C-alpha positions as CSV (number, residue, x, y, z in Angstrom):
1,M,6.4,84.9,-154.3
2,K,4.2,87.2,-155.9
3,K,3.8,85.6,-158.9
4,F,3.7,82.1,-158.2
5,Y,2.2,78.8,-158.6
6,W,2.3,75.2,-158.0
7,S,2.6,72.3,-159.7
8,V,3.0,68.6,-160.3
9,V,3.7,67.6,-160.3
10,L,2.8,68.8,-161.4
11,L,0.7,72.6,-162.0
12,A,-0.1,77.6,-164.7
13,L,1.0,81.5,-165.8
14,T,1.7,85.0,-167.7
15,F,3.9,87.6,-169.1
16,L,6.1,90.3,-167.9
17,S,4.3,93.7,-167.5
18,Y,5.2,97.1,-169.2
19,V,5.1,98.9,-165.9
20,P,7.5,98.3,-163.0
21,N,6.3,94.9,-161.4
22,A,7.2,93.0,-158.3
23,H,5.3,89.8,-158.7
24,A,6.6,86.3,-157.9
25,Q,7.2,84.1,-160.4
26,L,7.4,80.3,-161.4
27,P,10.4,78.6,-163.5
28,W,8.1,78.5,-166.6
29,D,6.6,82.0,-166.6
30,E,8.0,85.3,-167.9
31,I,7.9,87.2,-164.4
32,M,11.2,88.4,-163.3
33,M,11.7,90.0,-159.6
34,K,13.8,93.2,-159.6
35,K,17.1,93.0,-157.8
36,G,17.0,92.6,-153.9
37,E,13.6,91.7,-154.0
38,F,12.3,88.6,-152.0
39,C,9.1,86.5,-152.2
40,F,7.6,83.9,-149.9
41,A,4.7,81.7,-151.1
42,G,2.8,79.0,-149.4
43,V,0.2,76.9,-151.9
44,Y,-1.8,73.9,-150.6
45,E,-3.1,71.6,-153.5
46,N,-5.6,68.6,-153.7
47,N,-5.3,66.5,-156.7
48,S,-8.0,63.4,-156.9
49,W,-8.9,60.5,-159.6
50,N,-10.9,57.4,-159.6
51,K,-10.0,56.5,-163.2
52,Y,-6.4,56.0,-164.6
53,W,-5.0,55.3,-168.1
54,E,-3.3,51.7,-168.1
55,G,-1.0,52.3,-171.0
56,T,-3.7,54.3,-173.3
57,Y,-6.8,52.3,-171.9
58,L,-8.7,54.3,-169.4
59,R,-9.7,52.2,-166.6
60,E,-11.8,52.4,-163.4
61,N,-10.1,52.3,-160.1
62,A,-12.1,49.9,-158.6
63,N,-9.0,48.4,-156.3
64,I,-8.6,51.5,-154.4
65,G,-11.6,53.8,-154.9
66,T,-10.6,57.6,-154.9
67,F,-7.1,58.3,-155.0
68,T,-6.1,61.7,-153.2
69,R,-2.7,63.5,-153.2
70,Q,-2.2,66.7,-151.1
71,M,0.6,69.0,-151.2
72,F,1.9,72.0,-149.1
73,M,4.6,73.6,-150.9
74,P,7.0,76.8,-149.5
75,M,8.5,78.7,-152.1
76,L,11.0,81.5,-152.2
77,A,12.2,83.7,-155.3
78,M,14.9,86.6,-155.1
79,G,16.4,88.9,-157.4
80,L,19.8,88.2,-157.6
81,G,20.3,91.0,-160.5
82,Q,18.0,92.7,-162.6
83,K,18.1,89.9,-165.3
84,I,18.6,86.8,-163.1
85,N,16.2,85.2,-160.3
86,L,16.5,82.3,-158.3
87,I,13.8,80.2,-157.3
88,T,13.7,77.4,-154.7
89,S,10.8,75.0,-153.4
90,L,10.5,72.0,-151.1
91,P,7.2,70.4,-151.1
92,Y,5.4,68.4,-148.1
93,I,3.3,65.6,-149.8
94,S,0.7,62.8,-148.5
95,T,-1.4,60.5,-150.4
96,K,-4.2,57.9,-149.5
97,A,-7.3,56.2,-151.2
98,S,-10.6,55.8,-149.8
99,G,-10.8,51.9,-150.5
100,G,-8.5,49.0,-150.3
101,T,-5.9,47.8,-147.7
102,Q,-2.7,49.9,-149.0
103,A,-1.5,52.9,-146.6
104,G,-0.6,56.0,-148.0
105,Q,2.7,57.7,-147.6
106,S,3.3,61.5,-146.5
107,G,6.7,63.4,-146.2
108,I,9.2,65.9,-147.6
109,Q,9.6,65.2,-151.3
110,D,12.2,66.9,-153.6
111,L,14.3,70.3,-153.3
112,S,14.1,72.1,-156.3
113,V,16.6,75.1,-157.3
114,S,15.9,76.8,-160.3
115,L,17.9,80.1,-162.2
116,K,15.8,82.0,-164.6
117,V,17.5,84.5,-166.9
118,D,15.9,87.3,-168.9
119,W,17.4,87.5,-172.4
120,L,14.9,89.9,-174.4
121,Q,12.5,92.5,-173.9
122,K,11.7,94.6,-177.1
123,Q,8.8,96.6,-178.0
124,L,7.1,95.5,-181.1
125,G,4.1,97.1,-182.1
126,K,1.5,97.4,-179.7
127,G,3.3,95.1,-176.8
128,R,6.5,93.9,-175.8
129,L,8.3,90.6,-177.2
130,L,9.9,88.5,-174.3
131,F,12.3,85.6,-174.2
132,L,13.8,84.0,-171.1
133,S,15.8,80.7,-170.2
134,N,15.8,78.7,-166.9
135,V,17.7,75.7,-165.6
136,H,16.4,73.7,-162.8
137,F,17.8,71.1,-160.7
138,N,15.6,68.6,-158.4
139,T,16.8,66.1,-155.9
140,P,15.2,63.8,-153.5
141,V,15.3,65.0,-149.8
142,G,12.8,63.0,-148.0
143,N,13.7,59.2,-147.2
144,Y,10.6,57.8,-149.3
145,L,9.7,54.8,-151.3
146,S,9.7,55.8,-154.9
147,D,8.4,52.0,-156.2
148,Y,5.3,52.2,-154.1
149,M,3.1,54.0,-156.7
150,P,0.8,55.4,-157.0
151,F,1.0,56.0,-153.1
152,S,4.8,57.1,-153.5
153,I,5.2,60.7,-153.4
154,G,7.8,61.2,-155.9
155,V,9.9,59.0,-158.4
156,G,13.4,59.3,-156.3
157,A,15.5,60.1,-159.1
158,P,17.7,63.3,-159.4
159,E,16.4,65.5,-162.4
160,L,18.1,68.4,-164.7
161,G,16.0,70.7,-166.9
162,I,16.6,73.4,-169.5
163,R,13.5,75.6,-170.6
164,G,13.0,78.4,-173.4
165,I,10.5,80.8,-172.6
166,G,8.7,83.1,-174.9
167,G,5.9,85.4,-175.0
168,Y,4.1,88.6,-176.2
169,K,2.8,91.0,-173.6
170,M,0.3,93.7,-175.1
171,D,0.1,97.3,-173.8
172,N,-3.7,96.4,-173.1
173,G,-2.8,93.6,-170.4
174,L,-3.3,90.7,-172.8
175,V,-0.6,88.0,-172.5
176,F,0.4,85.1,-174.7
177,R,3.2,82.7,-173.6
178,A,4.6,79.7,-174.5
179,S,7.5,77.4,-173.0
180,M,9.5,74.0,-173.7
181,A,11.8,72.0,-171.5
182,Y,13.9,69.2,-171.9
183,I,14.1,67.0,-168.6
184,W,16.9,64.5,-167.9
185,R,16.1,62.2,-165.1
186,G,18.6,59.9,-163.4
187,Q,18.0,56.5,-161.8
188,T,16.1,55.6,-158.6
189,E,16.7,52.8,-155.8
190,I,14.1,50.4,-155.1
191,E,13.7,48.1,-152.4
192,R,13.7,44.9,-154.5
193,D,16.3,43.3,-156.8
194,Y,14.2,42.1,-159.7
195,Y,11.5,43.6,-161.9
196,Y,9.9,43.2,-165.2
197,Q,10.2,46.0,-167.9
198,D,10.0,44.7,-171.6
199,G,11.8,41.6,-170.2
200,S,13.4,40.4,-166.7
201,V,15.8,43.0,-165.2
202,Y,17.9,41.9,-162.2
203,S,18.5,45.1,-160.4
204,S,17.8,47.3,-157.5
205,F,18.0,50.5,-159.6
206,M,15.2,51.8,-162.2
207,N,16.0,54.3,-165.1
208,V,13.4,56.9,-165.0
209,P,12.5,58.2,-168.5
210,N,13.4,61.8,-169.8
211,A,10.8,64.0,-170.7
212,L,9.5,66.9,-172.8
213,N,7.3,69.5,-170.6
214,I,5.4,72.2,-172.6
215,H,3.2,75.0,-171.0
216,G,1.2,77.6,-172.7
217,A,-1.3,80.3,-171.4
218,I,-3.4,83.1,-172.6
219,G,-3.8,85.7,-169.9
220,Y,-4.9,89.4,-168.9
221,W,-3.6,91.8,-166.4
222,A,-6.2,94.1,-165.0
223,F,-6.8,96.7,-162.3
224,E,-3.1,98.0,-162.6
225,N,-1.3,94.8,-162.8
226,R,-3.3,93.9,-159.4
227,L,-5.4,91.1,-161.1
228,R,-4.0,88.3,-163.0
229,L,-6.2,85.9,-165.0
230,E,-5.2,82.9,-167.2
231,A,-6.2,80.1,-169.0
232,T,-3.5,77.4,-169.4
233,Y,-2.5,74.4,-171.2
234,M,0.3,71.8,-170.2
235,T,1.8,68.6,-171.6
236,F,4.4,66.3,-170.0
237,N,5.5,63.3,-172.1
238,C,8.2,60.8,-171.2
239,L,10.5,59.9,-174.2
240,S,11.0,56.2,-173.3
241,G,9.3,53.8,-171.1
242,D,7.3,51.0,-170.5
243,D,3.3,50.6,-170.1
244,I,1.7,49.7,-166.7
245,R,0.8,46.0,-167.4
246,S,-2.9,44.6,-166.9
247,Y,-4.2,44.6,-163.4
248,N,-0.8,45.7,-162.3
249,R,1.0,48.7,-160.4
250,P,2.7,51.3,-162.0
251,Q,6.3,51.8,-161.7
252,P,9.1,54.7,-161.9
253,T,9.9,53.1,-165.6
254,N,6.5,53.9,-167.1
255,K,5.9,56.1,-170.1
256,M,3.8,58.8,-168.4
257,E,2.2,61.1,-170.3
258,V,-0.5,63.9,-169.4
259,S,-2.4,66.8,-171.1
260,Q,-4.2,69.1,-168.7
261,V,-6.2,72.6,-169.0
262,G,-6.4,74.7,-166.3
263,A,-7.6,78.3,-165.2
264,W,-5.6,80.6,-162.9
265,A,-6.3,83.7,-160.7
266,Q,-4.1,86.0,-158.6
267,Y,-4.6,89.1,-156.7
268,Y,-2.4,91.6,-155.2
269,I,-3.3,93.8,-152.4
270,K,-0.9,96.3,-153.5
271,A,0.3,96.8,-156.9
272,D,4.2,96.7,-155.9
273,R,4.8,94.6,-153.0
274,G,3.2,92.8,-150.0
275,L,0.3,90.1,-149.5
276,G,-1.2,88.4,-152.5
277,A,-3.6,85.6,-152.9
278,I,-3.8,83.0,-155.5
279,A,-6.3,80.0,-156.8
280,Y,-6.2,77.6,-159.7
281,V,-7.9,74.5,-161.1
282,N,-6.2,72.2,-163.5
283,Q,-8.3,69.2,-165.3
284,T,-6.4,66.4,-167.0
285,I,-7.9,65.7,-170.3
286,N,-5.8,62.9,-171.8
287,G,-3.0,60.7,-170.5
288,R,-1.1,57.4,-170.6
289,N,-0.2,55.5,-167.2
290,M,-1.7,58.3,-165.1
291,G,-4.7,59.3,-163.2
292,K,-7.5,61.2,-164.7
293,A,-7.1,63.9,-162.2
294,T,-8.5,67.0,-161.2
295,T,-6.3,69.6,-159.4
296,I,-7.5,72.6,-156.9
297,G,-5.1,74.7,-155.3
298,V,-5.0,77.8,-153.0
299,G,-2.0,79.9,-151.5
300,L,-0.8,83.0,-150.2
301,T,2.1,85.3,-151.4
302,Y,4.4,88.0,-149.7
303,Q,6.9,90.1,-151.2
304,F,9.5,92.7,-149.7
305,K,12.5,94.3,-150.8
306,V,15.8,93.4,-149.0
307,Y,18.4,95.2,-150.7
C-alpha cells in the first residue's frame, strides 16, 4: 500500500492530502484510497533489546543476551468506496537470542482485517480538518506457543479494536494527527493447567488484558506529495494484568506498557500510483514488562487501480 507501515506489534504515520492521492494506509492514519484502488506492501522489520522492564524495574537481560525479533509482513489495502477502505495483513515472525539455551520460534502469526471510514473532511482556515474511524479484528492463524515468552511470536488471543483518528492537514504540507483505540482481547490456550497470577490459577486458559493504544504524529509532505516525513509517538497500555515476578519469565497475563518515539520516511516514485519505498526507526523510551527495544524497518509498496 502506498501509505503503509508496520507495527507491533508493534509500530508510524500521516494525513490526508488536499490534492487527489493514491497512497497506501494503516489502520491508525488518515490516509484513504480511492474507490477501486489496490495497494500491496511488503515490510521487513528488525526489533532487538538486551534490557527489559521487570514490572517497572529495568533489568539487564543476562540470561539470554540480546533478543531479536524479525518480521516480514505482506499487506493489502483496497478502496471499497470513496469513504470506506479495507486493510488486511498476515505477518511471518521469527525470534532468537544471542545467549542461553532456549530456541526461538518462527511462523505465521495473526490475520488482521481492518475497516476504515472517512467521516469528515472540512476546510478550516489554511488547512483541512479530518476525522476517521477504524474497526479491526485479529485472530491467530499459526500454531504457535503463546506462553513461551519472550520467544513466542504472539499472544494467541482474538482481538477486537475500535479507533478514532483526528487531524489537521495544512495547505503547505504540514500535518498533525492523533488517534486512540480501545482494544478488547480474549483468552489464549496454554500447554499447562496451572499458573500463578496474583495467586494460584488452575486452568489451561489465560486472560489477555485489554488495552488502550495512542498514536501521534507531526509530518510533512514535500515534492508534490511524493515524499512523506514524520516524527511519531506511540503508547500501548494494558488496563489490567500482573507484573513479571523476580527472575521469572513473562506470560500473556502481564500488564504490558510501552512508549516509543520514532521517525518515518516514504517516497513515491510517481505521485499517483506505482512503486514506492518506506523506512522507519522506533525507540522504546519507557515500558513495563517489556523489552527496551530498537526497531528498524524497510519496505516496498505498489499501488494500482482495478475498477
